[in-house]
VOLO-891438 format. One record per residue: residue in one letter; z, x, y of N, C-alpha, C in turn. Coordinates in steps of 0.02 Angstrom, whole numbers, plus 50000, padded with zeros to 5 digits. Atoms other than C-alpha are relative to their C-alpha. Last residue first. Layout:
AZXYZXYZXY;...
# end
This chain:
S499185001750029600225283559236500135003849921;F499744994450049598475288159341500754997749972;D499275002950037597915270859418500045005349951;A500135000250084596675278759552500574997149969;G499945005150019596795271459741499925000449909;L500555002649980596305284559854500034992149952;G500075002849927598115291659847499304996350020;R499625005049977598005291359677500244996650061;M500225004950031596715303359660500214992450009;M500535000149941597445315759806499694994049954;P499875002849946599055313859692499484997050041;I499515004950026598235318059518500174995950051;F500255006050030597215331259588500034993049987;D499875008249973598395340359702499584994749982;P499095002650011598535355959598500074993550028;F499915006249958596535358559581500614996849989;S500495000549951595935374559499500074993150065;T500304993249986597445381759382499144998650055;A499694996049958598355365359398499515008650026;I500285000749947597205355659306500215006050057;F500534995549973597935366159150499554997250066;G499644993349990599595355159131499405003850023;T500194998049904598725338859130500035006650009;D499744994349962598675337258940499855000550040;D499384997250027598195325158800500565005050033;I500234993750002596955313558902500715003049953;K499384996449989596995294258894499805008349982;V500054993250037595695283258930500515004150019;P499754993449985596045265758970499745004249971;A499274998950018595045249858914500035007850026;D499905006850015593385243458995500645000649989;S500515001550064592915261059087500464991949986;A500515008250004593145262159274499954997249918;A499735003849947594605274359328499484993249988;G499745005850021594365280259133500354995450083;M500415005050050592955292159171500354994349983;V500775003749956593795299559311499724995749974;L499505004549961595385304959200499384995650043;A499725003850049594195312059063500224995050051;S500425004450025593225322859195500274993649972;M499925003349920594995329859277499374994449977;A499465002849983595545334059092499814993550049;I499765004350044594085342559050500174993050008;R500355003549990593935351359201499724994849940;H499645004349921595495357659188499494995550007;D500685001149958595085364758996500084995150057;M499684994549956596615370158875499585000150079;H500214992850009595675361658746500195003650058;T500344995849942595635343458834499975009049991;A499484993450011595845334058681499775003350066;V500404994249989595305315758754500415006549970;L499664994449995596225301258666499455005550006;G500054995250046595035284658667500465005750032;G499575000950043595045267458739500275006149947;G499404997449989593495268158841500444999349926;P499545003750032592105256558836500585001150006;V499594995150071591245264058943500394997349984;H499165001850012589965253859077500285004449945;G499725004249932588295254159128500535000249994;K500045009350012587455257258965500214997450050;G499795002549948586915277258970499894990450003;V500245007349986586385284658844500454995550040;V499435006149999586865303258848499634994250028;I500285006749976585785318458797500454993549997;M499505005950022586415334458797499664994850025;D500315005049943585085351358785500614995149971;D499494999549935585805367658723499914994750040;G500004992749970585045364558538500525000150060;S500564999650028585125343458534499935007550009;I500194993949973586775338558574499385001549949;E500244995950049586895318658561499835008450032;V500254995949953587815304958670499825004349931;E500364997550062588235286358613499855008750051;V500734998249976589805282358718499465004049947;G500555003950020591275274358643499365001750027;N500105005049964592665282758724499314996549995;V499395003650006592995296958573500004991550061;R500135006050048590965299758602500794996149980;L500455007449989591115302758773500074996449937;M499715003649958592595316958754499374992850037;D499435004050034591835323458599500404994850034;A500225004150021590085325158712500654999249953;T500325005849963591065335358833499694994849964;A499165003649985592215346358700499614993150054;E499725004850054590535350358616500524994850031;L500515003250034589555357958770500294993749948;R500175005849964591135363258845499434995849971;D500735000750029591565376858704499824990550038;S500045003950075593265378258792499145000349980;E499235001650025593575389158943500134997149933;K499815001349963591595393858963500674999049976;V499504995150004590685400958814500275000150089;R499504998850061589875386058768500545006249994;L499445003450007589305379558929500465001149935;E499454997549965588195394158962500584993549994;Q499634994050045586995388258839500795002550039;L499205000149992586635371358936500455004649963;G499924991849989584555372458959500985001250021;R500454994450030584355353058985500345007850009;M499804993649956585265338459032499955007349950;T500184993650022584375322458972500335006350041;T500044994149960584995304859041500045008249969;V499834993050018584455290458955499945005650044;G500804996050034584505273059032500445005349989;E500505006650058585735261559147499495006049972;A500845000949980587015275059214499854994849953;Y499965007349948589075273559183499244998150005;A499635005850034588885286459038499884993450033;A500675001950028587795296959162500284994849924;A500195003449962589215298759289499424996449954;V499815005950004590275303759154499674996250042;A500195004050078588935316559076500314992950007;L500645002749999588855322759276500094996449914;V500005006349984590885325059254499224997150007;L499685005050039590505337559128500204994350041;Y500525002950039588715346859195500654993549971;E500035007749996589875350159344499664996249959;D499305006049999590315366759304500004993550021;I499744998450056588605373459283500664998249992;M499635005450008587885364859445500385001249934;S499815003749902586815378159553500474994349965;P499614995849952586385389159385500524996350057;A499374999950039585885372759275500435007250053;R499565004149957584485367359380500725002349994;E499994996349951583255378959297500624996950059;P499444994150010583665368959149499955005250048;P500414995250023582875352459219500455007149992;V499654994549967584065336759228499555007249971;T500104994150048583035321159151500395006650052;V500414995350012583805305659217499745004349958;G500004994750020584745289159201499295003950024;R500465003150048585115275559328499865009149965;L500434994950018586485273759440499644999449935;Q500235001950068587075258059526499725006249982;S501005000450002587955265259675499974996849917;A500035002150096589935265759723499074999350028;R499865007150032589885272759894499804999449943;V500255000550090590055293459940500124991650013;R499485007350008590355299060132499444999549938;F500295004850033590135317960132500214991649995;Q499455006650029590685329060280499384997649954;A500055008549963589685345360276500484997049981;M499485005450007589875365160257499704993350024;P500175007349961588585380360254500564995949977;E499955006850041589285397160189499974994450043;G500544999850044588815413560286499874992949958;A500104994350046590575417960341499415001149952;D499554992450009590715400960405499885004849957;G500084997650045589585384560428500565006050016;R499794991749950589355368860514500035004449945;Q500134992550036588585351960450500285005150058;H499394993949975589585336060526499835007049965;S500105000149942588555323760402500515006450032;E499884995149977587825320560245500104999750072;E500134996749948587635304960143500485005050037;I499504995349991587965301759964499555001050066;S499885001149927587505283959898500345005750030;A499184998649967587055289859722499864999150074;G499685004249955585285283359654500505000250020;M499765007250047585065293959502500154994550031;E500535002250042583975306459591500304994149949;R500505004349956585445305759723499284999749951;L499905006249979586645312759575499534995150064;T499975003150071585675327159518500034992050029;T500595000550010585265334659699499954994649950;F500125003549926587145332659732499424996249984;L499705006250003587525340459560499854994550046;G500365005450048586395352959609500174995149958;T499895004749985587355360459759499524992249936;R499675003450033587845376759713500024991350010;L500224995450070586385389159743500694995249964;P500435000850025585945377659904500115002749922;N500424993950027587695382859986499234996149960;T500495002349997588365364860055499435007049975;M500424994550008590175367960044499364998349978;I500384997650090591145351560050499645006750022;D500144992050004591935352060248499985001849916;T500224997049962592575333260218499925007749975;L499764994150037592525320260090499835005650063;T500224993949974592425303060138500465004349973;V499594992849976592625289360008499615003550037;D500324994949954591935270759978500385005650033;S499674996149984592225261159818499745003150070;E499835000749904591455245159815500295003950023;P500165005349956591455246259595500164999850089;V499665005150001592005261659534500044995250059;I499855005950061590795271859470500274995350008;L500535004050018590135280659619500084995249965;A500065004849939591955284359706499214997749972;A499665003950001592325293759544500044993450043;V500315004850056590755302359548500524993849974;I500675003249980591225308359715499974996049947;P500085007949957593055310359681499294997950016;F499485006050043592815321459525500014994750049;A500425005150033591205331459613500604994949954;A500195008249967592265335959763499664998449951;S499695004650004593145350359650499874993150017;S499955001950066591425358459595500664995850013;P500295004950023591175357459791500064998249907;D500484997350047592495366159846499534995249947;A499825005350034593005363260025499675001049951;P500315005550009592415379760123500464994749950;V500194999650055593555395660147499804991750012;V499615005250013593885401760325499584995449921;V500295004350039593645419460313500284991750019;D499775007850008594185430660445499514996349966;A500415005949967593525448860418500474993850006;G499665007950016594395465860356499614995650048;R499705002249954592985478460388500354995049983;L499825006249979592095487460240500514998350045;E499295002249995591755504760242499994993450028;P499985001849920590055506760158500795000850002;Q499624997349958590005516759996500134999150071;G499204998350004588515509759925500415004150046;T499854992749980586935501659984500825002049985;L499525000649967586685483859883500205009550008;A499924993350000585035477959824500605001650055;I499424999049947584905461459762500135008150006;R499934992350018583185456259665500515001750072;R499824994849932583155437959648500165006749986;G499484997050006582315424459518500055005450056;H499155003050005581735407659511500345007450025;A500075006749985579655410559514500724998450021;G500345004250011579665431059517500154993450015;E500194996450046580935440859610499624994249945;K500445005050043581135435659779499875005749945;T500685000349995582225448959891499684995849930;T500115004950033584105450459953499074998749987;V500655004249957584575465160061499754994549915;V500105003250064586485469560051499124997250022;Q500805000049992587275482560181499754997749932;A500104997050038589155478860188499164998650008;G500364994249963590155474560345499255003949951;F499544994149982591295460360279499655009550016;H499605000249941590135447760313500465004350015;T500135000549933588725455560222500444999450045;L500074991549996589985457560057499795001050072;M499494997949965590155439160090500115007450012;L499725003449951588585432960082500495001850036;E500374996949954588165443059932500114998750070;T499804991649989589675439559818499535002850053;H499325000049961589395420159863500105006250022;D500184992149965587535420859802500535000450055;R499565001049962587635408259647500155007350056;S499345000950015586355414059522500384997650070;A499554998949949584635414159541500414997149980;E499965008749979583485413659373500635002650050;Q500595001450003582705432659316500124990750034;E499765006250037584155441059400499264997150006;I500515003050001583985459059451500064995049968;V499995004850051585395468859519499364995450002;T500595004749982585155484259626500124995049928;T499885001950051586515500159662499594992549999;V500255009450013585845507859789500054999349938;G500695002050014586455526659835499884992949987;P500414998449935588175533259817499364996949980;A500634994850023589315523459698499635000950053;S499884995649993590805514959773499745005349965;L499934999049926590215498259828500155007049992;G500384996149970589235498259663500195000650067;A499944992950012590855492259564499425004650043;L499374997949997590825475959658500095007349989;L499774999949922589085473259655500535004450029;V500544994449997588985475259449500215002450093;A499804995550035590345463759440499695007250018;S499294998549950589745451359564500185007049976;K500324995649929588065450959459500555002750052;I500254993550008589005449059302499585003450069;Q499514994950032590075436259365499765004649995;A499944996949955588475426659450500655004450000;S499305000850018587825423959280500295003150084;A499785002249944585925418859256500785000150020;V499965007049978585805427559095500164998850086;P500365004150075585315444159014499874993650026;T499445003550029585505452359201499724996449926;R500355008349998584295466159250500614996649945;Y499945005050073585205480959298499694993550020;T500315005649978584705495959436500134995149911;V500415000250049586145508959430499514993750035;P500195004949994587255518159536499384997049971;I500634996849990588445531059454499504993250023;P500385004750031590235529859489499114999850022;D500305000049947591225545459509499344995449980;R499834992549945592805546259449499434999050037;A500494994149985592345528659371500235006650032;G500485002049928593805515059315499545008550002;Q499784993849963594745516059153499415003350038;L500534997049974594875499959085500125006250019;T499754996949932596125492858983499335002850006;M500544993850010595875477658872500285004450062;P500154992949962596845463258815499735004450008;L499204998149971595825454458811500384997449961;R499705005349968594125453258704500645002650041;G499964999549943592865466458650500234995950052;G500545004549969592645459058502499985000450073;E500764999350042594135464658420499634994850041;A499735005350063595715466558568499174999149970;S500425007649988595155481558687500264996649949;S499445001750027595895499758745499664992449984;T499584994650047595005514158812500384996049953;V499305004550037593515504758890500415003149947;R499964999650080592525516059000500694993849982;T499495003650016591715514459174500105002749926;G499344994050014590475527659220500594996249989;M499934997949925588995514259296500545005949981;L500494995249998588225512159106500055002550086;E499954992650034589865507159062499605004550021;L499414994749978590045493759209500005007049961;P500104996849949588275487159137500575005150041;D500524994250021588805484258959499915003150070;L499844993350006590655478159015499175003149982;I499774996649937590185462859113500195006149980;R500624999549948589095456258956500165003250050;R500474994350034590585462458819499394997450070;M500124995049925591905451458920499465003049985;P500284991450021591855437258782499985002050062;R500785000349969593055422958797499815007250005;K500575002050053594645419958659499305001650032;R499964996150053596045429158767499234999849958;L500234994849950595565416558929499925007649935;S500705001049991596085403458818499415005750025;A500325001550074597675411158749499344997950019;D499665001550043598175418858930499574997949916;G499785006449976597685432959012500334993749945;D499805003950065597515452359000500014991250039;F499955007649986596955466059104499984994949936;T500325002150053597245484559087500174992350040;A499715005950013597065496559213500044994249941;A500125005350062596465512559234500524995250004;V499205001450024596285522059406499724995649934;P499704992050066594605533659457500744995849975;C499524996449982593955517059573500345002949936;G500204994849934592335508859553500435004250022;A500654996350039592625498359384499965008350044;V499594994250043594205492359461499505005449983;A499734996549948593105479559575500485007849985;G500314997149954592145476759444500075002350055;M500234995750032593515471059316499445005650031;A499654993549977594185462859476499785002149941;L500224996649938592595450759465500575007050011;R500584995050010592965449159276499605001850056;C499714995350031594755442959304499255005849976;G499594997649979594605431259425499985007549976;T500254996549941592985422459371500705005350023;G500794996050008593665421559200499695001750051;S500544998449964595425413259260499275007049987;N500605003250045596505405459132499375002450031;G499715006050013598095417359162499254997149973;F500345004749970597385432259259500034992449966;D500095005250054598745444159193499664995050059;L500165006249955598575461759253499974994049972;P500545003650011599625474359141499764993850063;A499955002350051600875483759224499504996649987;D499364998750038601265497759348500124995349937;P499525004550025599455495259416500565003149955;A499895001650053598425510359469500554995049996;K499604994850040597975513259643500004997049912;F499495002150060596525505559713500335004749978;G499164996749979595595515759854500524995349968;G499984996450063593805514659789500835003649995;V500434999750061593145505059945500225005249962;G500564997150011594725502660063499555002249946;V499914995850029596535497760018499415004850021;G500344996550048596615481460110500085008849989;R500084994249982597895472160218499645003349946;V500244996250054597565452960148499935008650054;S500004994049976598475439460252499745005249947;W499894994350036598445421760185499695005350049;T500194995649952598325402860256500355009549984;G500634998050015598235389660136499725005850041;E500435003150053599815381960188499375004150001;G499945006149991600625398160291499624996349945;T499864999849935600675416360296500074992650021;R500095006049971600535420260135500184998050078;E499465007049977600485437460107499854995850014;V500305006250001599465452160022500604995150008;K499315005149971599755470760050499714992350004;A499945004849932598465477959945500554996650014;G500124997149948598685491859812500184997550059;L500384994349982598355486659646499915002450081;A500124995850046599555474759605499655007050007;A499294997249965599445466659769500275006949969;M500344995349955597575462759708500635004450036;A500484995050011598205456959555499815005450039;K499494993450040599585446459622499525007549989;A499684999449937598085437459739500725006049975;T500494996549989596985435359579500365005150066;N500014995950055598335424759489499615007650025;L499274999849976598825413159647499825008149946;V499934996449947596825411359629500605003150022;D500624994350019596815406559443500035002350057;E499814993650053598535396459470499555004049999;G500025002250068597835385059616500285007449952;E499364995350043598215390059798500024997549925;L499735003050064596405388259851500615001349966;L499884997750066596325396860024500084994349945;G500285006150046595935384960166500145003649933;S499645006649994596155400860286499594993649967;I500455004850035595855419760252500384993250020;R499575005649981596485433260374499614994049956;T500645004450014595745449760322500394994350010;E499635004550053596795465060385499434993350006;G499835003949928596145484260419500154991149958;V499334996749957595125492360291500244995650055;A500084999649925594185481960155500525005850037;L500194992750001594525484659972499785001350068;A499544993750026595895472359973499565003349992;G499354998749959594965459460088500415004549976;L500484995149926593425460759982500445000950034;I500054993850026594695454959815499465003150061;L499314996150021595625440959906499735006849983;A499664999149932594045433659989500435003649986;R500204995349956593065433259829500295002450072;H499804993650034594465424459742499505003950030;S499254998549998594465410959870500155007249959;I499854997849922592635410259904500585002049986;S500514993549997592335405359706500155004750062;K499674994450051593825393059705499385007450003;D500394997450051593135384559845500345005349965;G500544994049978594515377059959499675000849932;P499694993949977595525360459901499395005250013;V499994997650082594645343359910500215008250010;R500364996149997594755335160097500215003649928;V499654993950026595025318160084499675005050031;R500314995949975594675300660179500505007449980;G499464993949960595135285460102499465005750013;S500165000049918594325270859976500525007150030;L499594994249973594415267859790499615000650072;P500334996249970593935251459748500335005950010;G500365003749966595045241559618499685005250046;T499745003749954595565248559459499654999350051;A500635003349962595105254559283500404996450071;R500335005949995596435264559206499654997550047;S500195002549934596795281959188499884993849973;E500735003050014598205289459050499704997750054;L499865004549934599285305959060499174993849996;P500565004250017599805318758925499924993950044;T499935002749949600915333258984499434993949986;P500485003749989601125344458820500164994250050;Q500065007950028602445354858811499574997050011;N500275001950085602195372058784499974992950010;S499495003950057602175374158978499784998649941;H499915006350005601035387859038500484995949965;S499855004050059601395403859083500114992250021;M499835006349987600565415859205500434996549946;
# end
């Protein structure tokens, strides 16, 4: 993947009410997993609503390079003919995941259970991100790292295990990526592979494994944790997958509708998996008008229609145990907090430090340069909301799509315009974000 070296800045200005009915792109987490599990299944997997952003397209290319037949059959519709569990072939060239930590780490788990060598690489941002916590459990299962950049970073070559070993692994942090990598590697191991989480992370991999025919048993572990046991060496069968709309992408038009006066926006098919809805819970605690209707489900994932209307928000305290259910949404929550009346305290955000950028510092910088009072105390972020944002700042996006979109949302109601230094990386997760927001009435130019 290549991102243009020429930055494309953009300015966001306050506008009249936002209104309309939209469907945001398919969920990125589900899209990655549907492609990977389709590649590990026998027969055809038909996917509709796939997110066709750069991150997911890179995963599709990687699955094809590993031997699956991957074909786009229409807008958002894809066919994957898999090779079966343990059936990947060695790719002819490095697997380039661009900006996607999720695609890369999940694919590492899938390759770890196959007796092949593969080199993993990505863009400058992904090359900076830590991989060691994924590699620790995979090495216990028999995978070897035969080469890597300094500090266990990309580019990296893995030699998958010829005879994978089932393990019981306790994750050091609540991370769906670690859990998923272990479970995907465990597909090839005899016996039961178990992952124990102190705090439950998003459970898309478990739900989709079950949808494809694997035996997965989940039980409670302590107050907030889970124990996930996968029976290895199943024959996964190709399955139809309808990808729900991504709640992390929906967060941006939702917050924009809440902060722009008199707005009234409807969003369809939003995933409502309780391990992904921490932002919606928090916004409602802040006084947000978010109505749900038309509930339905597919492949174990619930979804609903949301009607969002402009609301007077108030500051709240967000508990640390909610972080796994909204880790990608704290950036745009910080924007909502800036427009609220009173102090919003977000606790336990250490995971934000190892994302596409140090999102904790980058979010604070985004707010400060636009006149919002914010403090970072350890792993907590404290935003002093005064009901409006002065704006007028230039936001450094740090090659991070969520910083870029959050800043543009902030400018939709600020006193002075908000400018970002580069829009290029928005395409990794939400290619149509700018035209969609303009269609709702936003002034981006």
